C-alpha positions in Angstrom: 127.7 41.0 154.8 130.7 39.1 153.4 134.1 40.7 154.3 135.1 41.5 150.8 131.7 43.0 149.9 131.9 45.1 153.1 135.4 46.2 152.2 134.3 47.2 148.7 131.3 49.1 150.1 133.4 51.0 152.6 136.2 51.9 150.1 133.7 52.8 147.4 132.0 55.2 149.8 135.4 56.7 150.9 136.4 57.3 147.3 133.1 58.9 146.4 133.1 61.3 149.4 136.8 62.1 150.0 136.7 65.3 148.0 134.5 67.0 150.6 134.3 64.8 153.8 137.9 65.0 155.0 137.7 68.6 156.2 134.7 67.6 158.3 136.1 64.4 159.8 139.7 65.5 160.4 138.9 67.4 163.6 137.2 64.3 165.0 140.1 61.9 164.3 143.1 64.2 164.7 145.5 63.9 167.6 148.7 65.8 167.5 151.5 65.5 170.1 155.1 66.5 169.5 156.2 63.5 171.5 154.9 61.2 168.7 156.7 63.0 165.9 160.0 61.8 164.3 162.1 61.9 161.2 163.1 58.6 159.6 164.8 58.3 156.2 164.6 62.1 156.0 160.8 61.8 156.0 158.7 63.5 158.7 156.2 61.3 160.5 153.6 63.2 162.5 152.9 59.9 164.4 154.2 56.4 164.4 150.8 54.8 163.5 150.4 53.9 159.8 148.1 51.9 157.6 149.5 48.5 156.4 149.6 47.5 152.8 146.5 45.6 151.6 143.8 48.0 152.7 144.3 50.6 149.9 145.9 48.4 147.2 145.3 50.8 144.4 146.1 54.1 146.1 142.6 55.5 145.7 141.9 56.8 149.3 145.0 58.8 150.3 143.1 62.0 151.2 140.5 60.4 153.3 142.9 58.0 155.1 145.2 60.9 155.9 142.3 62.7 157.5 141.7 59.7 159.8 145.0 60.6 161.5 147.4 58.1 160.1 151.0 59.1 160.4 151.8 57.4 157.1 150.2 55.1 154.5 151.5 52.1 152.7 149.6 51.2 149.5 149.7 48.0 147.5 150.9 45.4 147.0 151.4 46.7 143.5 152.7 44.5 140.7 154.1 45.3 137.3 151.1 43.8 135.5 147.5 44.2 136.6 145.9 41.2 138.3 142.4 40.2 139.2 143.8 38.0 142.0 142.3 34.7 143.1 138.7 33.5 142.7 136.2 34.5 145.3 135.6 33.9 148.2 139.1 35.0 149.2 138.7 37.0 152.4 137.3 35.5 155.7 136.7 36.8 159.2 137.7 34.7 162.3 135.6 36.7 164.8 136.5 34.6 167.9 140.2 35.2 167.1 139.9 38.8 166.0 141.7 37.7 162.8 141.4 37.5 159.1 142.4 35.0 156.5 142.9 36.3 152.9 144.0 34.7 149.7 143.4 37.8 147.6 146.2 36.9 145.2 147.7 40.4 144.8 144.7 41.8 143.0 145.6 45.4 141.8 145.5 47.7 138.9 149.1 47.4 137.9 152.1 49.7 138.3 151.5 52.0 135.4 147.9 52.9 136.3 148.6 53.2 140.0 151.6 55.5 139.3 149.4 57.8 137.3 147.0 58.0 140.2 149.7 58.7 142.7 151.1 61.5 140.5 147.8 63.3 140.9 147.8 63.1 144.7 151.5 63.5 145.4 152.6 66.8 147.1 149.1 67.6 148.3 150.0 67.5 152.0 148.9 63.9 152.6 150.6 61.5 155.0 153.9 60.0 153.8 153.4 57.3 151.3 155.1 53.9 151.2 154.6 51.8 148.1 154.6 48.0 148.6 155.6 46.1 145.5 155.5 42.4 144.8 156.0 40.0 141.9 153.0 39.7 139.5 150.7 36.8 140.4 151.7 34.6 137.4 153.2 31.2 137.8 155.0 31.6 134.5 157.0 34.6 135.8 160.0 32.9 137.6 163.7 33.2 137.8 165.2 36.2 135.9 161.8 37.1 134.7 160.6 37.5 138.2 163.5 39.8 139.1 162.7 41.9 135.9 159.1 42.1 137.1 160.1 43.5 140.4 162.6 45.9 138.7 159.8 47.2 136.4 157.6 48.0 139.4 160.5 49.7 141.1 161.3 51.8 138.1 157.8 53.0 137.7 156.8 53.6 141.3 159.9 54.4 143.3 160.1 58.1 142.1 156.7 58.6 143.7 157.4 56.9 147.0 158.7 58.1 150.4 159.8 54.5 150.8 159.5 51.2 148.8 158.7 47.9 150.5 159.7 44.7 148.7 157.1 42.1 149.5 159.1 38.9 149.3 156.8 36.8 151.5 153.2 36.8 150.2 151.7 33.4 151.2 148.5 33.6 149.1 149.8 33.0 145.6 150.5 29.7 143.9 154.2 30.5 143.8 154.2 31.4 147.5 157.3 33.0 148.9 159.3 33.3 145.7 162.2 35.4 147.1 162.2 34.2 150.7 165.3 32.1 150.1 168.7 33.7 150.7 170.2 33.1 147.2 167.1 34.3 145.4 166.8 37.3 147.8 170.5 38.2 147.1 169.8 38.3 143.4 166.7 40.4 143.9 168.4 43.0 146.1 171.4 43.2 143.8 169.1 44.0 140.9 167.0 46.5 142.8 170.0 48.4 144.2 171.7 48.4 140.8 168.6 50.0 139.3 168.3 52.4 142.2 171.9 53.6 141.4 171.1 53.9 137.7 168.1 56.1 138.6 170.2 58.2 141.0 167.5 57.5 143.5 167.7 57.9 147.2 164.4 56.2 148.0 164.6 53.9 151.1 164.2 50.2 150.3 162.5 48.1 153.0 162.0 44.3 153.0 158.8 42.7 154.4 159.4 39.4 156.1 157.2 36.5 157.1 156.6 35.8 160.8 158.4 33.1 162.7 156.9 29.6 162.7 155.9 29.8 166.3 155.4 32.4 169.1 158.0 30.5 171.1 160.8 31.0 168.5 162.8 34.2 168.6 164.5 33.3 165.3 165.1 30.3 163.0 168.0 29.6 160.6 166.1 30.9 157.6 165.1 34.2 159.2 168.7 34.6 160.4 170.0 34.1 156.9 167.5 36.4 155.3 168.1 39.2 157.8 171.9 38.8 157.3 171.4 39.1 153.5 169.3 42.3 153.9 171.9 43.9 156.3 174.8 42.9 153.9 173.0 44.4 150.9 172.2 47.6 152.8 168.4 47.7 153.0 167.1 50.8 154.8 164.5 49.1 156.9 162.3 46.1 157.6 158.5 45.5 157.9 157.8 42.7 160.4 155.7 40.9 159.6 153.6 39.6 156.8 150.6 37.3 157.2 151.2 33.6 158.1 150.1 30.5 156.2 149.6 28.3 159.2 146.7 28.1 161.6 148.4 27.7 165.0 146.8 28.5 168.3 143.4 29.6 167.0 140.0 29.5 168.8 138.2 29.0 165.5 137.1 25.4 164.9 139.2 23.1 162.7 136.1 22.4 160.6 135.6 26.1 159.9 139.3 26.5 159.1 139.2 23.5 156.8 136.2 25.0 155.0 138.0 28.3 154.5 141.2 26.6 153.2 144.5 28.3 152.3 145.4 32.0 152.8 147.4 34.3 154.9 146.4 34.8 158.6 146.5 38.3 160.1 145.4 39.9 163.3 145.7 39.2 167.0 147.1 35.6 166.7 150.2 37.1 165.0 151.0 39.6 167.7 153.6 37.7 169.7 155.3 36.2 166.7 155.6 39.5 164.8 156.8 41.2 168.0 159.5 38.6 168.5 160.6 39.1 164.9 160.8 42.9 165.5 162.9 42.3 168.6 165.2 39.9 166.8 165.8 42.3 163.9 166.4 45.1 166.3 169.0 43.1 168.1 170.8 42.7 164.8 170.7 46.2 163.5 171.0 48.1 166.8 168.9 51.2 165.9 170.8 51.7 162.6 167.9 50.5 160.5 164.3 51.4 161.3 161.7 48.7 161.7 157.9 48.9 161.0 156.1 46.6 163.3 152.8 45.1 162.1 150.7 42.2 163.3 147.9 42.1 165.8 148.0 45.8 166.7 144.5 46.7 167.9 145.3 48.8 171.0 147.7 51.4 172.3 149.2 48.8 174.6 149.9 46.4 171.6 151.4 49.2 169.6 153.6 50.3 172.5 154.9 46.8 173.0 156.0 46.8 169.4 157.8 50.1 170.0 159.5 48.7 173.1 160.6 45.6 171.1 162.4 47.8 168.6 159.9 49.2 166.1 160.1 52.8 165.2 156.7 52.8 163.4 153.7 50.5 163.6 150.9 49.6 161.1 147.3 48.5 161.5 144.9 46.7 159.2 142.9 43.8 160.8 142.5 45.9 164.0 141.0 48.6 161.9 138.5 46.1 160.4 137.3 45.0 163.9 137.5 48.3 165.8 136.8 51.0 163.1 138.6 54.2 162.3 138.6 55.6 165.8 141.3 53.0 166.5 144.0 55.3 165.1 143.3 58.2 167.5 142.8 55.7 170.4 146.3 54.2 169.7 148.0 57.6 169.4 146.4 59.1 172.6 147.1 55.9 174.5 150.7 55.8 173.4 151.2 59.3 174.6 149.8 58.3 178.0 152.1 55.3 178.1 155.1 57.4 177.2 154.4 59.7 180.1 153.7 56.7 182.4 157.1 55.1 181.7 159.0 58.4 181.7 159.9 58.6 178.0 160.3 62.1 176.5 159.4 60.9 173.0 158.6 57.9 171.0 162.1 57.8 169.7 163.4 57.3 173.3 161.1 54.4 173.8 162.2 52.4 170.7 163.9 49.2 171.7 163.9 50.0 175.4 162.0 46.9 176.4 164.3 44.4 174.5 166.0 43.1 177.6 162.8 42.4 179.4 161.3 40.8 176.3 164.2 38.4 176.0 163.9 37.5 179.7 160.2 36.8 179.2 160.7 34.4 176.3 164.0 32.7 177.4 162.1 30.3 179.6 160.0 28.9 176.7 162.2 29.4 173.7 162.5 26.6 171.2 165.8 26.6 169.4 165.4 25.3 165.8 167.5 22.4 164.6 169.6 22.2 161.5 
């Protein structure tokens, strides 16, 4: 079965049965340990393992997904206006790489409709909810209109969110990374924080960044500038990282990749690159701003390495596609065992503790960018 058809079948089944199935499946997937709990942004996270944006774009599966043991959920990306996204086919499996390529094109029901849906589920005891917002997929929405588009989504959705993620780095639209340029990002953050003050809102604002260009680059000049802008403007956290537009270091044949065409790469090939980005951000913020690590997490060991690099929370998506829903419990139980093995009293104590070792590991092969 094609990957998008399979996803639609699974999500349709989840939506149809989540009114009565969760109480049955929750005991199977639950794993509760006090060592995995923490408060971030005044929000309680029962575990650090969350679901990345892209799986539940329209916030239709919160009850069922919470029952699978996720410590938090991030829905979206949501845009101000509804969008059908790009033409199909637009989602592809790279089985030999344990990866996916997608060029979905930000298909979603739009901010107003999704907000109405979230209002019905909020305060029902589900996992904390992050809302990922992006610019509407429309090449005519640029400049000031693009900022207004972001502001509209924030105005509608932020009162319903435990945190809001600004997706500035989506590689599968014609416009590409509209705000992943320091001057444009500065304007966007100024506008968002001004609106946040006008709304008397305390919702945390996170920024989702693209991965480095190589797994041998700790940082490049663009990433350095973007992180500096975010810190200066007072963002409350980072999500590292988004999918990647390139096709580096893949086992899949070049003929197959050429046939697939453009789109964002996710999964195991992004693990090292996203982990380095987590580590670089952590070195800049020094525990003051939490980081959500995402990219190639398909085991407890991979999740724990993200934690050691500086992530306070982690997210899965592609790993869930390949390994199924038991992955969440497997990661949580494995992380608890790793905490004990390495002598950490809690997940909070482990955050960033491996940064020095990670730097030593990459120093020998680091490529310093020019310019």
